[in-house]
C-alpha positions as CSV (number, residue, x, y, z in Angstrom):
1,M,-1.8,15.7,-14.4
2,A,0.5,14.0,-14.0
3,L,1.1,11.2,-11.4
4,S,4.1,12.0,-8.8
5,R,4.6,10.4,-5.6
6,T,5.9,11.4,-2.2
7,N,7.9,9.1,0.3
8,R,6.9,10.4,3.7
9,G,9.1,7.8,5.7
10,T,8.5,4.3,7.6
11,K,7.6,3.2,10.7
12,S,8.1,-0.1,12.3
13,L,8.2,-2.2,15.6
14,S,9.7,-5.6,16.2
15,L,8.5,-8.7,17.0
16,A,8.0,-8.9,21.0
17,V,4.5,-8.4,23.0
18,Q,4.6,-4.1,22.3
19,A,3.6,-2.3,25.0
20,T,1.6,-0.2,21.8
21,D,-1.2,-1.5,19.5
22,T,-0.2,1.6,16.9
23,L,2.2,2.5,14.4
24,V,1.9,6.1,13.8
25,S,4.0,8.0,11.0
26,D,6.0,11.0,10.8
27,S,3.9,14.6,10.8
28,F,3.7,16.0,7.3
29,S,1.7,18.3,5.1
30,P,0.6,16.8,2.1
31,A,-1.3,18.6,-0.5
32,A,-4.4,19.2,-1.5
33,G,-6.0,16.6,-2.5
34,S,-3.4,14.6,-2.6
35,L,-4.0,10.6,-2.5
36,L,-2.4,8.7,0.7
37,V,-1.0,5.3,0.3
38,V,-0.3,3.3,3.2
39,L,1.1,0.1,2.5
40,F,0.9,-1.9,6.3
41,D,1.7,-5.7,7.3
42,E,1.6,-7.5,10.7
43,Y,3.0,-11.2,11.5
44,T,1.7,-12.3,14.6
45,R,1.6,-15.6,16.7
46,D,-1.4,-17.3,18.1
47,A,-4.4,-14.2,17.0
48,T,-5.1,-13.1,14.0
49,P,-4.7,-9.9,12.7
50,S,-6.6,-6.4,12.8
51,L,-5.2,-3.7,10.9
52,T,-7.1,-0.9,10.7
53,M,-6.6,3.3,9.5
54,S,-6.8,6.7,10.7
55,S,-5.4,10.1,10.4
56,T,-5.2,13.9,11.4
57,F,-5.6,15.5,8.6
58,S,-8.6,18.1,8.2
59,G,-11.5,17.0,5.9
60,Q,-9.5,13.4,5.3
61,G,-11.7,11.1,3.8
62,A,-12.4,7.7,4.4
63,W,-9.8,4.8,4.0
64,T,-10.2,2.1,1.8
65,T,-8.2,-1.1,2.2
66,Y,-6.9,-3.6,-0.3
67,S,-5.9,-6.9,1.6
68,F,-5.0,-10.7,1.3
69,T,-6.6,-12.4,3.8
70,A,-5.3,-13.1,7.3
71,T,-3.5,-16.5,6.9
72,D,-1.7,-19.5,9.4
73,D,1.2,-21.0,8.8
74,G,0.0,-23.9,10.0
75,F,2.1,-23.3,13.1
76,G,0.1,-19.7,14.6
77,N,1.9,-17.6,13.0
78,F,-0.5,-15.6,11.4
79,F,0.3,-12.8,8.6
80,V,-1.2,-10.1,6.1
81,G,-0.3,-7.5,4.1
82,R,-2.5,-4.3,3.4
83,I,-2.1,-1.0,1.0
84,A,-4.4,1.3,2.1
85,V,-5.8,4.7,0.3
86,S,-7.3,8.1,1.7
87,V,-7.7,11.1,-0.5
88,C,-6.9,14.7,1.1
89,G,-9.7,17.7,1.5
90,A,-8.6,21.0,0.2
91,S,-6.8,22.1,3.1
92,P,-5.5,19.2,5.0
93,G,-2.8,21.2,7.0
94,T,-0.4,19.3,9.0
95,G,-1.2,15.7,11.2
96,T,-0.2,12.0,10.8
97,V,-1.1,9.0,9.7
98,T,-2.2,5.9,12.5
99,C,-2.1,1.6,12.0
100,T,-3.3,-0.2,14.6
101,R,-3.3,-3.4,14.8
102,R,-5.8,-5.6,17.7
103,A,-5.3,-5.0,21.8
104,G,-3.8,-7.8,23.5
105,S,-0.4,-9.1,24.8
106,V,0.3,-10.9,21.8
107,S,4.1,-11.6,20.4
108,M,3.6,-9.4,17.2
109,S,5.6,-6.8,14.4
110,M,4.4,-4.7,12.1
111,F,6.0,-2.6,9.1
112,A,4.3,0.6,7.3
113,E,5.4,2.5,4.9
114,F,3.9,5.9,4.1
115,I,3.6,7.6,0.1
116,E,1.9,10.6,-1.0
117,V,0.0,10.5,-4.6
118,S,-0.5,13.7,-6.4
119,G,-2.5,14.1,-9.4
120,Q,-4.0,10.9,-9.3
121,N,-7.9,9.8,-10.6
122,A,-8.4,6.8,-8.7
123,V,-7.3,3.3,-7.6
124,A,-8.5,1.5,-11.0
125,Q,-7.7,-2.2,-10.3
126,S,-5.8,-4.7,-7.2
127,K,-4.9,-7.9,-7.2
128,T,-4.1,-10.1,-3.8
129,N,-3.1,-13.7,-4.2
130,V,-1.3,-16.5,-1.4
131,G,1.0,-19.2,-2.2
132,T,3.5,-21.9,-0.9
133,G,6.1,-21.5,-3.9
134,S,9.1,-20.3,-4.2
135,T,7.4,-17.9,-7.1
136,L,4.2,-15.3,-6.5
137,A,1.9,-13.9,-9.4
138,L,0.6,-10.6,-8.7
139,N,-1.5,-10.6,-11.8
140,F,-3.8,-7.8,-13.3
141,D,-7.3,-8.1,-14.6
142,S,-5.9,-5.9,-16.9
143,A,-3.0,-4.0,-18.7
144,P,-2.7,-0.9,-16.2
145,A,-2.1,2.0,-18.2
146,A,1.0,3.8,-18.9
147,S,0.6,6.5,-17.4
148,S,-0.3,4.9,-14.0
149,M,1.6,4.0,-11.1
150,V,1.3,0.6,-9.4
151,F,2.2,-0.4,-5.5
152,A,2.8,-3.5,-4.1
153,S,3.9,-5.4,-1.1
154,C,4.5,-9.5,-0.8
155,I,5.3,-11.1,3.0
156,D,7.5,-14.1,2.5
157,G,8.4,-16.9,5.6
158,G,12.2,-17.4,3.9
159,S,14.6,-15.2,5.2
160,G,16.1,-14.1,2.4
161,A,16.0,-11.0,0.4
162,I,12.9,-11.2,-2.3
163,D,13.2,-10.6,-5.4
164,V,10.4,-7.6,-6.7
165,P,8.9,-7.9,-10.0
166,S,10.6,-7.7,-13.3
167,G,10.3,-3.1,-13.8
168,F,9.2,-2.3,-9.8
169,T,11.3,-0.8,-7.7
170,M,12.0,-2.2,-3.9
171,L,10.7,0.5,-1.7
172,G,11.0,-0.4,1.9
173,A,12.1,-3.8,3.4
174,F,11.5,-5.0,7.0
175,A,12.1,-8.1,8.7
176,L,8.9,-9.4,10.7
177,D,11.0,-12.7,12.5
178,T,14.1,-14.4,11.9
179,S,12.4,-16.1,9.1
180,W,9.2,-13.6,7.8
181,R,10.8,-10.6,5.8
182,V,8.1,-7.8,4.1
183,E,9.4,-6.3,0.8
184,H,7.6,-3.4,-0.6
185,A,8.0,-2.0,-4.5
186,E,6.9,0.3,-7.0
187,D,6.6,0.8,-10.3
188,L,6.0,3.9,-11.3
189,A,5.4,4.0,-15.2
190,S,3.9,1.0,-18.1
191,A,3.1,-1.4,-15.8
192,A,3.0,-4.6,-17.1
193,Q,-0.4,-6.3,-16.5
194,N,1.2,-10.1,-14.8
195,N,3.7,-9.6,-12.6
196,S,5.7,-12.0,-10.2
197,W,7.8,-11.5,-7.0
198,S,10.5,-14.6,-7.0
199,N,13.3,-15.9,-4.6
200,L,10.6,-16.8,-2.1
201,G,11.4,-19.3,0.5
202,S,8.9,-21.9,-0.4
203,F,6.5,-21.9,2.3
204,N,3.7,-18.9,3.1
205,N,3.4,-15.9,1.1
206,G,1.2,-13.6,0.3
207,A,1.3,-9.8,-2.1
208,V,-1.5,-7.5,-2.9
209,G,-1.1,-4.8,-5.2
210,I,-2.5,-1.5,-6.9
211,E,-2.8,0.4,-9.8
212,I,-3.4,4.2,-9.3
213,S,-4.8,5.8,-12.7
214,E,-3.6,9.3,-13.5
215,Q,-6.1,12.1,-13.5
216,S,-6.9,13.2,-17.4
217,G,-7.8,17.0,-16.9
218,Y,-11.3,18.4,-15.9
219,P,-14.1,20.0,-17.7
220,I,-14.3,23.4,-17.4
221,T,-17.2,25.8,-18.2
222,K,-16.1,27.7,-21.6
223,R,-18.3,30.7,-23.6
224,W,-18.1,30.8,-27.5
225,G,-20.2,32.7,-30.1
226,G,-23.2,33.4,-27.4
227,V,-23.1,29.3,-26.3
228,T,-21.7,27.3,-23.2
229,G,-19.8,24.0,-23.5
230,K,-17.6,22.0,-21.9
231,G,-13.9,22.1,-23.1
232,R,-10.2,21.5,-21.7
233,W,-7.8,24.4,-21.5
């Protein structure tokens, strides 16, 4: 079954001491068994980020999160990028997804992008990296399958636009602060094993990416000549 994806929107909070600790998606109705993918990021001053996920869909599976370690830029400013996934139940109904940061009066900003993927098998692999140069590699341990989808996020302590890896298409982007920017990107077919974010500010940066593999079919019971066996229609 071929992979397909539906963008379900973005939510953001600009840098301030926020009155709320959450970002909540718009209400939507995902397909049965689809995979919810949330790319979400936080930048805080003088406090370590702690982002968690929840949702209100019926039968929703647990959330699995892929992330680089929350990083201090050397001036008491912390940043973290995460990708969280969860499989919908057989009758998810209509609901929302919530990203929750640590409580407290902390100057912070957040950005989240909500995506629904259908026809998936599983997250085949993930990769993270942090650096301080003008480029940042995001190299998977093995080459993604030609039928897979790859989603990735990069946070950079530079004021300019980030160049996504070759073959990727930029999704959402947001200025977490005057000198901090996050970009999300996707590669929907034939993603490369070795990828590099570029045009970075040569300060501090971090990236995370996942490969989602395609559902290849399912076993069924067939009868022929009085013999029961496994096959594929």
